[in-house]
N, C-alpha and C positions, 0 to 999 in steps of 0.2 A: 505494499499500499504506499502510495506517494506521501511523503512528509507533508504536503502542501493540502491533500486530501484529509490526513488524520489531522492536521490542525482544524479544518473547517468542522469535521465532525465532534470534535473537542469544544469547539465555541457553542455549539447546538446543546451539548451536556449543562451549559454554564447558566442557560436561560432559566429563569425559575418557572416551574409547572404552574399552569393558571388554573385559576378557580373553576369548578364547572365542566371542565373537559376530561373525556377519559382517553388516554394517549397510548398508541401502541406501535411498537416497530415493525415493519412488514416487509416483504422481499420486495425489492425496488425491480424496476424494469430493467433488462440485461444487455438489451439490445439498442440501448440508446447511447451509451458513454461506457468505455472501459472500468469505472468506479461509480457506483450509485449506491444511495442509502433513501428509506423512506418511512414517513410515518403516516398513522393515520388519527384522526382525532374526531371525537363525536360529544355533544353535549350531554350532560347527565341529566338534564331536563328534557323529558319526553313529551310527546301527545299522542296518546293511542298506542302507547310502547315503541313508538318512533322517534328517535332522537329530533330534536328541532332544527339541528344544523350538523353536518359532519363534512370532511373534508380530508384531502390527502396531500403532503407536503413532501416533494423529491427533491435529493440533490443530486446533481450528474457532475462528473469530473472527466474530463479528458486532458491528461497532461500536454498532449501534442496541440491543443486549441483546435476548436471547430469554428471556421468561418463564420458560418449563420450565427453563432453565439456572441463573437467578438471577445473571447475570453474563454478561460478553461474551466470555468463553471457555469451550470445552467442550473435555476431553480424552476421548478414546475411545480404550481398549486391547483388544487381544486377545492369548491367548498359547494356545498348543495344544502338548500334550505327550502322548507316548506314555509310558503307563505300564505296569508288570507287570499282569498279567491279576488276580491275587489284590487287587493294591491298587484296580484299578478296579472291582472288584465291591463293594469296602467300602463300606457306607453313610455313613461320616464322609468319604471323600474331599471331596465337595463342601465340609464348612464348613471342613476343612484347607485346601482350596485358595485358599478365599474370606480366609482368614486369612493364607496366602504375599502376598495382595496388600496387605492392610490392615497386615500387619505391616511390609510394605518400604516403604508409603507413610510410616509411622510413623520408621522407621528412618531413612529420607532426608530428614526434615523438611519434607515436601510438603503444605503446608497447604492444604486444600481443603474443600468442603461438597457436598451433595445427591450424595452416592456412591452409585450403584445400579449391578447387574449381574448377572450368572447365571454359573453353573458348570454347566457339561454333562458329564455322562460317557457315555463312549459304550463299548459291549463288542460287539466283532464277532467272528463265527464264519464259516470259510470252507464252502464245499461245492462240489462237483462237481469241475472242472477246477482249481479252486484249492485242493485240500485240501494243497497241498503249502506255501501258505502257512499259519503258525500263526496262531491266534486273537488278538486283539489287544484293547487297550484305550487309551483317550485320555480325557485330560481338557482340557476349553476353556475358559476364563475370559475372558468377556466385560465390560466395564466403562466407565463414565463417570462423570465427577465435574467440578465447575468447582474451578478452583485458584483460590486466594486471591490471588494476584497474577500479575502476569505473567511472573514468574521462573519458567519452567519447568524449569530445570534439574534440581531435586529430584525431578519427577515422571517425569522421562526416565531418572534414576537409581533410581528405585523400579521402574520398567518393566524396567530391564536385570535387577535384582535378581530380578523375579518370574520371567522368562525362565530364569535360571539355578536357580532354587527350582524351577520346576516340571521341569527338565532331571534334576533329584536331585542338584545339586550345594549346596554350602555356600553362603550368602548371601556371603561374602567373595569369591567367586569373579567377583563384578561387580565389584569393585573393581580398577581397570587397575593393572599390576603398577608402575608407579612411586610409587602411594599403598598398596601393601601392607603400608608398615610405619608408614605416618603415622595419625596419629588424626583422626577428623573434628571 
């Protein structure tokens, strides 16, 4: 394992665990880069047994660099949340959800470039034998960017905040209990 990748992974361990999220290390995609790591998270708070929001955080590293990344690291994130049906139908939801991401990155001081992504809104109605299930709406934010340094801690903190925002919580919910009164 390259020292630069090891340093990046250790920077993730230094980030305090957020309140209200269940984290799990999962297998990372193996075809995108020679070195990769991944985490998933979901809110402790559920609705009808389903987490309010969930997501995935993937670190990719290619010591040879990849031209499309404009660097040797790439972060890939996804956050999915169930939203109120009226909110899901709002044409401004996509722009608002994208601003949750960019605001979280700014708030955490996560230096980056080559930020790209999509916001998908899904409205679902049920029919037939599923009519007992309510109509539902979801928003999904998928994004990737190149971090400015191998210190990935601020990026992970931004992802935690994004999950909380997508779940309808205040950004402060992403701050660990021990840091709730501290300033950054």
